[in-house]
N, C-alpha and C positions, 0 to 999 in steps of 0.2 A: 740164327744167322742174322736174323732181323735186328737184334739186339747190338750185334758187332758192326751193322752197318750203319745204325742209329748213331752208336759211339763215333764214328767216323764223319757222320753228318755233324754232329755236335762240333767236331773239330772245325770242319768247315765253318760252322757258323760262327766260330771264335776267330777263323781266320788264322789259324796256326798248325804247326805241327804237334804231335804229343810230346809232353815232356817226358823224362825217364821213368819216370813212375806210371804215367800212361800207357808207354810205350811198351815196358814189360808186362804189363796187364794185357794189352791187345795181342803181343806176339804170344802169350802164353796160352790166351783163350783160341787164338786162330791154331795153334798146334795141337789143342786138345780136339778142337773141331775135325781136323784132317785126320787124326788118329779115331774119330767116332765117338768119343767121349765127351759128349754134349753136357752132362752134368757137372765137369769140372770146368768146362768152358762158360756156361751160366755161373759159376761161382765165381771165377775171375771176372767177369763181365759185372756182376753185382758188385763186386770190391770195386771196380773203376767207378762205377757210379758214384760211390763214396768218395772216391778220390776227386771227380768232377765236381761235386757238392762242396767239397771243402776250399776254403780259401788257398792259394799256394804258399807253402812255407818258404819265406824269403830268406830265411838263414840255413835252410838244407844243403847241405852238401851233394853237391851232384858226383856220383860214382865216375871214376876213370873208365870209360868207354873206349875199348881198344878193337871194337869192331863196328863194320858199317852201321849206320842209325837205321831202325826200321821206321821208315815215312810213311805218310797216309799212302802214297802210292804204292809202296810194298804191301801194305796191309792190303788194299783195295784189289792187288793182284792176286794175294793168296787167296783172298774170298772170291774172287770170280774164278779161280783155278776150283775151288771146293763146291762151287756152284756148280760145275763143268761148263763153264762159259769160258769162249777164246779171252787169254789174256794177252 
């Protein structure tokens, strides 16, 4: 859970919401943690650190997203629920 929180703090430091790659990794990691599969969550977060370390691909095609975006606020709420805090 600490690594997930650290990823959100990194986005705060950059003063931005996650891009679509980061968003998907964070969402999957949170889902794995909610199901108690912390090994898979750690694997997703490890992949996320690689995404953070690489420069953004300016030519990447953003996929068509037909759902609500997963913002930092939604991710924090999920983390708070996982920790048993009031969200």
